[in-house]
Structures are given as C-alpha cells and as structure tokens.
N, C-alpha and C positions, 0 to 999 in steps of 0.2 A: 568100619574103616579104622585101620591102625593110625595112631598119632604120627603125623609126618613132621620131618624137620625141613623147613623151607628157608632158604637164604635169599635175601633181596639186596641187590646192588643198586645204589642210587646216588643222586647228586646231593651235595651239601650247599650248593649255591642257592641263595634266596631270590636271586634276581632273574627269574625265568618266567616263562609264560604260565598263566593260571591253568591252562589245560593240563600241564604236567602235574600240578598240585592236585587237581580234581581227579585225575586217573589214579594217582597214588593213594589218595584218601579212599577212593572206591575200592582199590585193591586191598587196603588194610581192613576195610569193613567186610569184604567178602572172605578174606582169609580168617577173620575172626569167627566166621560161621562154621568152620570145619575144625576137627581135632588136629591142631598143629602147633608147633613152636616156630616162630619166625625169628631168624637171626639177621642182624644188619650191623652196619658199621658204628653204631652207638652215638651218632651225632644228633644235635638238636635243631639244626637249621636246614633249610631247603627241603628236598624230598625225603631226606632221612628223618627230619623232625615231623613232617606230615605223615609219614608212614607210622612212626611210633605213636604220635598223637591219635591217629585213627584207630590203631590196634588197641590202645589203652581205652579210648572212649567206647569202643564196641566190645570190650571184655575179652579181647584176644590175648594170646601169650606171646610176648616179644622179649628178646634179649639182645643186648648189644655186646660187641667186641670192639674195644677201643684201645689204641696205644696210649701209654702213659703221657707222652708229649702232647697229645690232644687234650688230655684232662688238664694238664698244666696251662693250656691255652683256653680252658673253660669251654670246650666244644661239645662236651658230653651232654646227653639228654638226662636231666636230673629226675624225670618221672618214670624212667624205665626201671622196673623193679629188679631185673637181673642184668648187671653190667659187669662183664669180664674185662679186666684190665690186662693187656698184653704188652710185651716189650717193644715189638716192631710191627711194621706194616706186613711184613712177610708172615709173622706169626698170626696176625689177624686174618689174612687170607686163608691160611691153613685151617684155622679154627672154623671159619665160615663154611668151608667145604667138608669138614669132618662130619661124618654120619649124615650128610645132606641128601635128602631125597629129591628135592627140586631146587634149582637155582634160577632166579628170575632177575634179568637185567632191565632196569628202568632207564630212562634217559639220564645222562650224566657226562661228566668231563673225563679227564685223563684217568683219574682213579677208578671210576666206574668201568671205563673201557678196558683198563688194564686188568681189573678183577674178572670181568667177563671173558677176556681173552685167555687168562690163565685157566679159568674153569673149562673153557673150550679145549685148550691144550691138554688138560688133565683128562677130559672126556676122550679125546683122540688117542691118548696113551692108555686108556682104560683104567685110569686111576680114580676117575669120578664116574660112577655108574648111574647117577640120577638123571632126571629130566633137566634140560637146559632150555630156558625160555627167554624170549625177548618181548617186552611190552613196547610196541612200536608206536607210541603216542605221537601224533602229528608227523608220522613217517620219519621220525628222528633217525632211526637206524638204517634207512634205505641206503645211504652211501657205504656204510660198513657191510651191509649184505651184498651190495654190488662188488665191493672189494673181495669178500670171501668167495662169492660165485666166480669172480675173475681168477682167484687162486685155484679154484677147482678146474676151471676151463683151461688154465695154463699148466695143469698137472702139478702144482705145488701142494695140492691136497688131493686126496682120493676122490674118485667120482661120486661116491656115496656120502661124502662128508656133510653135505647139507642136511642129511638125516639126523645129525647130532643135535640140532637145535630146532626149536619151534618159534615161529613168529606169530604174535597175537596183536590185534589192533585195539583190543579193549580188555579190561580186567575180567569181565564175565567169561570171555573166551579162555582166559588162563585158568579160572576156577573150573570151568567145564573140562578142560584137559586134565587138570589135577585129579578130578573126580572120576575120569574115565578109567577103564581097566587096562589101558595101553601099557 
C-alpha cells in the first residue's frame, strides 16, 4: 500500500459528548496502523486535540495547518511535530485538500461543515479526486444528509451526487473503506 495523504476535519469545541471524543481517538489509533500522513487544522482542543493526541500516542504521522491568528491566540497543538503556519483560513483549506487521497469529516460546527462542503463542491467540480467520508457518530450528520438528499431530489444536484461521499457509523468502517481497492 502506498502512503496516503488523509485530511480530517473536526471540531475544536471541548464541550461535547464523550462519544465524539471516543470515536475520534479510535480513528486516530486506526489511522496510525496504516502508511499515511494525517493533516488537520492544527488545534489543541476538542476533537482536533483528541485526534492529534491519539495519532502521536500511537506513533502515527500527523501534521497541522494553522493560520497565524490562531497561533497568536495560542490554539495550536504544541506536540504536533509538523505544523504549517498559513496566512488565512482559505489557504488552510486549500493546503488540507492539496494532494489529499481521503478527506474525512468528523462532527463539528460551522468551520467543519464549511470545510466539508468546500471539499464536496471541489469533488463535484472534479477538482478533488479523493474519497470523501463522513464519520456519522451519534447520527450527527443525519440532518445534513437529509438536506443533501433533498437537493438531489429537487434537482439542485445531479441524481448520482450521493455517490460522491461515503457515510460511516464507526472508525473501523472508515479504515476498511480506505484499505479497500475501490
């Protein structure tokens, strides 16, 4: 298996249900088992911190992309060995998808949703060729999936648009899909 570039979008909020932390830590552990570099937003709190901590703890390779203003607010994870400092959020999003083989959306707020939707738009425009996955912990993404399916039903998106993303209920299912020959 060639070394993969995997991007993970996830929340920075620390005030969320423990189930989200547990699935994020499990994903970090599983991704540490395969030859890959995981890129993420560079934060130290919430699911971002849990992902980085898990990857580091299990010997995985993780790198962050963080805007300068977030460093000034001391939001960066100091234990991540490779931290790329970018000027803007736009640059961060571009760097996270550059040479990306798999993009995974974990639960999150506006930033995570916006990053996922941009990746989906890039996939629709054939600017992003990799796999796009959703980890649907606690059915978090059900309302968004209903909205996307409604957009398909109402012809705002092509009939086959739902083939652009995969929905997974647990981290093991994501790993299995990554390792499949699809």
